[in-house]
C-alpha positions as a Markdown table, in Angstrom:
| # | Residue | x | y | z |
|---|---|---|---|---|
| 1 | Glu | 12.0 | 7.1 | 2.5 |
| 2 | Val | 14.6 | 8.8 | 0.4 |
| 3 | Ser | 18.0 | 9.4 | 2.0 |
| 4 | Ala | 19.9 | 12.7 | 1.5 |
| 5 | Phe | 23.3 | 13.4 | 2.8 |
| 6 | Gly | 25.1 | 16.6 | 3.7 |
| 7 | Glu | 27.0 | 18.4 | 6.4 |
| 8 | Glu | 25.4 | 20.5 | 9.1 |
| 9 | Gly | 22.0 | 20.5 | 7.3 |
| 10 | Glu | 23.4 | 21.5 | 3.9 |
| 11 | Gly | 22.9 | 19.1 | 1.0 |
| 12 | Asp | 24.2 | 19.1 | -2.5 |
| 13 | His | 22.9 | 18.8 | -6.1 |
| 14 | Leu | 22.2 | 15.0 | -5.5 |
| 15 | Asp | 19.4 | 15.9 | -3.1 |
| 16 | Glu | 17.3 | 17.7 | -5.7 |
| 17 | Trp | 14.1 | 16.2 | -7.0 |
| 18 | Thr | 11.4 | 17.6 | -9.4 |
| 19 | Val | 7.7 | 16.9 | -8.8 |
| 20 | Gln | 6.0 | 16.0 | -12.0 |
| 21 | Cys | 2.3 | 16.6 | -11.9 |
| 22 | Gly | -0.5 | 17.0 | -14.4 |
| 23 | Gly | -0.7 | 20.8 | -14.2 |
| 24 | Ser | 1.0 | 23.8 | -12.6 |
| 25 | Val | 0.2 | 22.6 | -9.0 |
| 26 | Trp | 0.1 | 19.2 | -7.3 |
| 27 | Lys | -3.5 | 18.4 | -6.6 |
| 28 | Arg | -4.2 | 16.1 | -3.7 |
| 29 | Glu | -6.3 | 13.5 | -5.7 |
| 30 | Glu | -3.8 | 13.3 | -8.6 |
| 31 | Ser | -0.8 | 11.0 | -8.9 |
| 32 | Val | 2.7 | 12.5 | -9.3 |
| 33 | Arg | 6.2 | 11.4 | -10.2 |
| 34 | Phe | 9.5 | 12.3 | -8.5 |
| 35 | Leu | 12.4 | 12.9 | -10.9 |
| 36 | His | 15.9 | 12.9 | -9.6 |
| 37 | Lys | 17.5 | 15.9 | -11.3 |
| 38 | Ala | 21.1 | 14.7 | -11.4 |
| 39 | Thr | 20.3 | 11.3 | -12.9 |
| 40 | Asp | 16.9 | 11.8 | -14.7 |
| 41 | Ala | 15.7 | 8.7 | -12.8 |
| 42 | Leu | 12.2 | 8.3 | -11.4 |
| 43 | Leu | 11.4 | 7.2 | -7.8 |
| 44 | Ser | 9.7 | 3.8 | -8.1 |
| 45 | Val | 8.7 | 0.8 | -6.1 |
| 46 | Thr | 10.1 | -2.7 | -6.9 |
| 47 | Gly | 7.2 | -4.7 | -5.5 |
| 48 | Glu | 9.5 | -6.5 | -3.0 |
| 49 | Gln | 8.5 | -6.3 | 0.7 |
| 50 | Tyr | 10.6 | -6.7 | 3.8 |
| 51 | Gly | 9.9 | -7.9 | 7.3 |
| 52 | Arg | 12.5 | -5.6 | 9.0 |
| 53 | Pro | 12.8 | -2.9 | 10.1 |
| 54 | Ile | 9.2 | -2.2 | 9.2 |
| 55 | His | 6.9 | -5.2 | 8.3 |
| 56 | Gly | 5.4 | -4.8 | 4.9 |
| 57 | Gln | 7.7 | -1.9 | 3.9 |
| 58 | Met | 8.3 | -1.9 | 0.1 |
| 59 | Glu | 11.7 | -1.5 | -1.5 |
| 60 | Val | 12.1 | 1.8 | -3.4 |
| 61 | His | 14.6 | 2.5 | -6.2 |
| 62 | Ala | 15.2 | 4.7 | -9.2 |
| 63 | Met | 14.2 | 3.7 | -12.7 |
| 64 | Ser | 15.0 | 5.4 | -16.0 |
| 65 | Ser | 11.6 | 4.8 | -17.6 |
| 66 | Thr | 8.1 | 5.7 | -16.6 |
| 67 | Ser | 5.7 | 3.0 | -15.4 |
| 68 | Gln | 2.8 | 2.5 | -13.0 |
| 69 | His | 5.5 | 1.8 | -10.4 |
| 70 | Ser | 6.7 | 5.4 | -10.5 |
| 71 | Leu | 3.3 | 7.0 | -9.8 |
| 72 | Trp | 2.8 | 8.3 | -6.2 |
| 73 | Lys | -0.4 | 9.5 | -4.5 |
| 74 | Val | -0.8 | 11.4 | -1.3 |
| 75 | Met | -2.3 | 9.3 | 1.5 |
| 76 | Glu | -2.0 | 11.8 | 4.4 |
| 77 | Gly | -0.4 | 15.1 | 5.2 |
| 78 | Ile | -1.1 | 18.8 | 5.4 |
| 79 | Phe | -2.9 | 20.6 | 2.6 |
| 80 | Met | -1.7 | 24.2 | 1.8 |
| 81 | Lys | -3.5 | 26.3 | -0.8 |
| 82 | Pro | -1.0 | 27.7 | -3.3 |
| 83 | Ser | -1.9 | 31.3 | -2.3 |
| 84 | Glu | -1.2 | 30.7 | 1.4 |
| 85 | Ser | 2.1 | 31.6 | 3.1 |
| 86 | Pro | 3.3 | 29.6 | 6.1 |
| 87 | Thr | 3.1 | 31.5 | 9.4 |
| 88 | Gly | 5.9 | 31.9 | 11.9 |
| 89 | Ser | 9.0 | 34.0 | 12.4 |
| 90 | Arg | 10.9 | 32.9 | 9.2 |
| 91 | Asp | 11.0 | 35.0 | 6.1 |
| 92 | Tyr | 9.0 | 33.3 | 3.3 |
| 93 | Ser | 9.0 | 36.2 | 0.9 |
| 94 | His | 10.8 | 34.3 | -1.9 |
| 95 | Ile | 9.4 | 31.4 | -3.9 |
| 96 | His | 10.9 | 28.0 | -3.1 |
| 97 | Thr | 11.7 | 26.1 | -6.3 |
| 98 | Glu | 13.1 | 23.0 | -4.6 |
| 99 | Phe | 12.7 | 20.8 | -1.5 |
């Protein structure tokens, strides 16, 4: 979990992360890194586990250097081919460059 703050659904520059992957797209079977744009820190695990609120939940923090602790892999979710556009009533005609 990464917390982001804002007012009425609008965040700020501190909410921006860059996905670092091995190519031009994030492939499901590959590990990626998440770089916090404002601080150049990588999302990483500390190895510490907690009993509350979720048993076994690992502590996550930001590190300035790369390590095996800053590699992330998809375990579940929805797969979208890069050429597909989401369906629905919203306008998705522009390319999203951030989360």
